[in-house]
VEXTIDO-133830 format. One line per 8 residues: for each residue x, y negated, z of C-alpha. Coordinates in nm, 2 decimals, always signed. Layout:
N
X,Y,Z ~ ...;
This chain:
268
-9.84,+0.14,-7.48 ~ -9.53,+0.20,-7.74 ~ -9.41,+0.52,-7.96 ~ -9.09,+0.51,-8.18 ~ -9.20,+0.83,-8.36 ~ -8.86,+1.05,-8.24 ~ -8.97,+1.34,-8.50 ~ -9.20,+1.33,-8.79;
-9.54,+1.36,-8.72 ~ -9.52,+1.44,-8.36 ~ -9.53,+1.05,-8.21 ~ -9.47,+0.99,-7.83 ~ -9.58,+0.72,-7.61 ~ -9.37,+0.57,-7.36 ~ -9.22,+0.26,-7.23 ~ -9.56,+0.10,-7.10;
-9.65,+0.42,-6.83 ~ -9.76,+0.24,-6.54 ~ -9.63,+0.50,-6.33 ~ -9.27,+0.54,-6.19 ~ -9.08,+0.27,-5.95 ~ -9.15,-0.11,-6.03 ~ -8.85,-0.32,-5.99 ~ -8.83,-0.57,-5.69;
-8.79,-0.82,-5.86 ~ -9.06,-0.78,-6.10 ~ -9.30,-0.69,-5.81 ~ -9.22,-1.04,-5.59 ~ -9.27,-1.25,-5.92 ~ -9.65,-1.09,-5.95 ~ -9.68,-1.13,-5.59 ~ -9.62,-1.49,-5.63;
-9.84,-1.53,-5.92 ~ -10.13,-1.38,-5.73 ~ -10.07,-1.59,-5.41 ~ -10.02,-1.93,-5.59 ~ -10.33,-1.83,-5.81 ~ -10.55,-1.75,-5.48 ~ -10.43,-2.11,-5.31 ~ -10.64,-2.33,-5.62;
-10.96,-2.23,-5.47 ~ -10.92,-2.36,-5.10 ~ -10.90,-2.67,-5.03 ~ -10.65,-2.70,-4.77 ~ -10.40,-2.54,-5.00 ~ -10.49,-2.65,-5.34 ~ -10.21,-2.92,-5.26 ~ -9.96,-2.68,-5.35;
-9.95,-2.58,-5.71 ~ -10.12,-2.94,-5.79 ~ -9.75,-3.02,-5.68 ~ -9.53,-2.75,-5.83 ~ -9.73,-2.70,-6.16 ~ -9.62,-2.86,-6.44 ~ -9.81,-3.20,-6.49 ~ -9.76,-3.57,-6.66;
-9.61,-3.70,-6.30 ~ -9.31,-3.48,-6.38 ~ -9.23,-3.79,-6.70 ~ -9.44,-4.04,-6.51 ~ -9.30,-3.96,-6.16 ~ -8.99,-3.81,-6.17 ~ -9.15,-3.49,-6.05 ~ -8.86,-3.28,-6.22;
-8.91,-2.99,-6.01 ~ -9.23,-2.92,-6.17 ~ -8.99,-2.78,-6.46 ~ -8.90,-2.50,-6.27 ~ -9.17,-2.40,-6.06 ~ -9.43,-2.42,-6.33 ~ -9.40,-2.05,-6.43 ~ -9.51,-1.92,-6.09;
-9.81,-2.16,-6.07 ~ -10.07,-1.84,-6.10 ~ -10.33,-2.00,-6.41 ~ -10.68,-1.95,-6.48 ~ -11.07,-1.89,-6.30 ~ -11.11,-1.63,-6.06 ~ -11.20,-1.35,-6.35 ~ -11.08,-0.96,-6.44;
-10.88,-1.15,-6.67 ~ -10.63,-1.29,-6.45 ~ -10.61,-0.93,-6.37 ~ -10.58,-0.81,-6.73 ~ -10.32,-1.11,-6.77 ~ -10.09,-0.95,-6.50 ~ -10.10,-0.59,-6.59 ~ -9.98,-0.70,-6.97;
-9.71,-0.91,-6.80 ~ -9.62,-0.61,-6.58 ~ -9.55,-0.39,-6.88 ~ -9.38,-0.59,-7.06 ~ -9.19,-0.70,-6.78 ~ -9.08,-0.38,-6.66 ~ -8.96,-0.34,-6.97 ~ -8.75,-0.67,-6.99;
-8.60,-0.57,-6.66 ~ -8.46,-0.26,-6.73 ~ -8.34,-0.33,-7.00 ~ -8.09,-0.63,-6.90 ~ -8.10,-0.55,-6.51 ~ -8.16,-0.85,-6.30 ~ -7.90,-1.13,-6.38 ~ -8.00,-1.19,-6.75;
-8.38,-1.13,-6.69 ~ -8.40,-1.42,-6.45 ~ -8.16,-1.62,-6.67 ~ -8.37,-1.56,-6.96 ~ -8.68,-1.65,-6.72 ~ -8.51,-1.96,-6.62 ~ -8.33,-2.05,-6.96 ~ -8.71,-2.00,-7.21;
-8.94,-2.16,-6.93 ~ -8.73,-2.49,-6.83 ~ -8.65,-2.54,-7.19 ~ -9.04,-2.51,-7.32 ~ -9.08,-2.74,-7.05 ~ -8.84,-3.02,-7.14 ~ -9.00,-3.00,-7.51 ~ -9.37,-3.05,-7.38;
-9.29,-3.30,-7.13 ~ -9.11,-3.50,-7.37 ~ -9.40,-3.40,-7.67 ~ -9.67,-3.55,-7.37 ~ -9.48,-3.89,-7.33 ~ -9.42,-3.94,-7.73 ~ -9.79,-3.86,-7.75 ~ -9.88,-4.13,-7.43;
-9.66,-4.39,-7.53 ~ -9.78,-4.39,-7.90 ~ -10.16,-4.45,-7.78 ~ -10.32,-4.09,-7.81 ~ -10.22,-3.86,-7.45 ~ -10.32,-3.53,-7.43 ~ -10.66,-3.43,-7.30 ~ -10.49,-3.09,-7.14;
-10.15,-3.08,-7.11 ~ -9.98,-2.84,-7.05 ~ -10.30,-2.56,-7.03 ~ -10.17,-2.36,-7.28 ~ -9.83,-2.23,-7.09 ~ -9.92,-2.22,-6.73 ~ -9.81,-1.96,-6.52 ~ -9.80,-1.61,-6.65;
-9.88,-1.71,-6.99 ~ -9.57,-1.87,-7.04 ~ -9.38,-1.58,-6.88 ~ -9.64,-1.36,-7.08 ~ -9.52,-1.51,-7.38 ~ -9.14,-1.48,-7.29 ~ -9.15,-1.09,-7.19 ~ -9.33,-1.03,-7.52;
-9.08,-1.23,-7.76 ~ -8.83,-1.06,-7.56 ~ -8.93,-0.72,-7.62 ~ -9.01,-0.78,-7.99 ~ -8.64,-0.90,-8.03 ~ -8.50,-0.60,-7.89 ~ -8.74,-0.34,-8.06 ~ -8.94,-0.48,-8.37;
-8.92,-0.12,-8.52 ~ -9.16,+0.01,-8.22 ~ -9.49,+0.02,-8.29 ~ -9.75,-0.12,-7.99 ~ -10.08,-0.03,-7.95 ~ -10.23,-0.35,-7.93 ~ -10.52,-0.34,-7.66 ~ -10.47,+0.03,-7.63;
-10.61,+0.09,-7.98 ~ -10.46,-0.20,-8.28 ~ -10.13,+0.01,-8.38 ~ -9.89,-0.26,-8.49 ~ -9.50,-0.33,-8.55 ~ -9.34,-0.50,-8.25 ~ -9.22,-0.75,-8.52 ~ -9.59,-0.87,-8.59;
-9.56,-1.01,-8.21 ~ -9.42,-1.34,-8.29 ~ -9.65,-1.40,-8.53 ~ -9.95,-1.30,-8.31 ~ -9.82,-1.51,-8.01 ~ -9.77,-1.78,-8.18 ~ -10.14,-1.75,-8.39 ~ -10.28,-1.70,-8.02;
-10.14,-2.03,-7.88 ~ -10.27,-2.17,-8.22 ~ -10.59,-2.07,-8.17 ~ -10.54,-2.22,-7.79 ~ -10.45,-2.54,-7.88 ~ -10.74,-2.57,-8.13 ~ -11.03,-2.56,-7.84 ~ -10.84,-2.73,-7.59;
-10.60,-2.99,-7.84 ~ -10.29,-2.92,-7.59 ~ -10.04,-3.01,-7.83 ~ -9.71,-3.06,-7.57 ~ -9.88,-2.68,-7.41 ~ -9.88,-2.51,-7.82 ~ -9.46,-2.66,-7.90 ~ -9.38,-2.50,-7.53;
-9.54,-2.18,-7.60 ~ -9.32,-2.23,-7.96 ~ -9.04,-2.35,-7.78 ~ -9.03,-2.05,-7.48 ~ -9.09,-1.76,-7.80 ~ -8.80,-1.90,-7.95 ~ -8.56,-1.96,-7.71 ~ -8.64,-1.59,-7.60;
-8.49,-1.45,-7.91 ~ -8.26,-1.71,-7.92 ~ -8.09,-1.56,-7.60 ~ -8.12,-1.19,-7.70 ~ -7.95,-1.31,-8.01 ~ -7.66,-1.53,-7.92 ~ -7.49,-1.26,-7.84 ~ -7.42,-1.08,-8.12;
-7.57,-0.97,-8.45 ~ -7.90,-0.73,-8.43 ~ -7.74,-0.45,-8.65 ~ -7.98,-0.31,-8.85 ~ -8.29,-0.42,-8.57 ~ -8.21,-0.15,-8.36 ~ -8.02,-0.28,-8.08 ~ -8.16,-0.20,-7.72;
-8.20,-0.39,-7.43 ~ -7.83,-0.23,-7.29 ~ -7.65,-0.33,-7.60 ~ -7.82,-0.72,-7.61 ~ -7.70,-0.68,-7.24 ~ -7.40,-0.60,-7.28 ~ -7.29,-0.82,-7.55 ~ -7.42,-1.11,-7.36;
-7.22,-0.97,-7.03 ~ -6.91,-1.02,-7.31 ~ -7.05,-1.31,-7.44 ~ -7.09,-1.52,-7.09 ~ -6.74,-1.35,-6.96 ~ -6.53,-1.44,-7.28 ~ -6.68,-1.87,-7.24 ~ -6.56,-1.85,-6.91;
-6.15,-1.73,-7.02 ~ -6.20,-2.00,-7.28 ~ -6.27,-2.28,-7.02 ~ -6.04,-2.10,-6.76 ~ -5.79,-2.14,-7.01 ~ -5.86,-2.52,-7.19 ~ -5.85,-2.64,-6.78 ~ -5.47,-2.47,-6.72;
-5.36,-2.66,-7.10 ~ -5.29,-2.29,-7.25 ~ -5.23,-2.27,-7.60 ~ -5.31,-2.01,-7.80 ~ -5.14,-1.88,-8.14 ~ -5.26,-1.58,-8.33 ~ -5.12,-1.22,-8.28 ~ -5.09,-0.94,-8.48;
-5.44,-0.74,-8.55 ~ -5.59,-1.09,-8.42 ~ -5.47,-1.06,-8.09 ~ -5.40,-1.38,-7.89 ~ -5.05,-1.46,-7.71 ~ -4.96,-1.76,-7.53 ~ -4.73,-1.99,-7.66 ~ -4.45,-2.14,-7.50;
-4.07,-2.06,-7.46 ~ -4.16,-1.76,-7.46 ~ -4.35,-1.53,-7.66 ~ -4.39,-1.15,-7.56;
């Protein structure tokens, strides 16, 4: 639940409503998480999440596909808490998807989760070589937990001045969610001693913030997801043009009013 207070003294709630159409991609994501979560509790199917979840085998045996598949392996005990996590994932994920659209939504997921996994796996390998392997490596960042960290960080980046009602009761600024996410991960680290997982969550939050900011500065902290998406698309197109120009050997010199012109036998 979120309010941006468009009228003084008359806050309006919105953004996290459960009504309205569900994006197909998000519906598939939630379905995959629920399906893979269910596979863990049957002897004949438990091997599937065991092979696709992030484990030390990613660097010990070369199971590198786990770096990309682990966010889609639902994790946790069979309780109402897992369903509550999916609910929060839906509420934040819907906002992120509608703001970024499909292409940047999935780029964000891949960029943040794979980057987080690389740091976590490297940390686990270094700890093992140092003679102090993590007892429950990657527990903090498995499945829906790392996705929730990414979506909350993305929402907080785009709506820093919004007010979120934490647990539907406690009003806090969206920008505070960065510190709250890291604090919750730290509490989980104290309980599990999962340093790779803790650093992985920190990396996921940081990479999400960087991805949404690399398209341009956030003027006044009020940039919307749509503006971010347009910035990212502009940045991506510019990079493609720069690569094509470099590949074809064009030499560019500055023209009038900041424009670029091709340097050659003729300059128009």
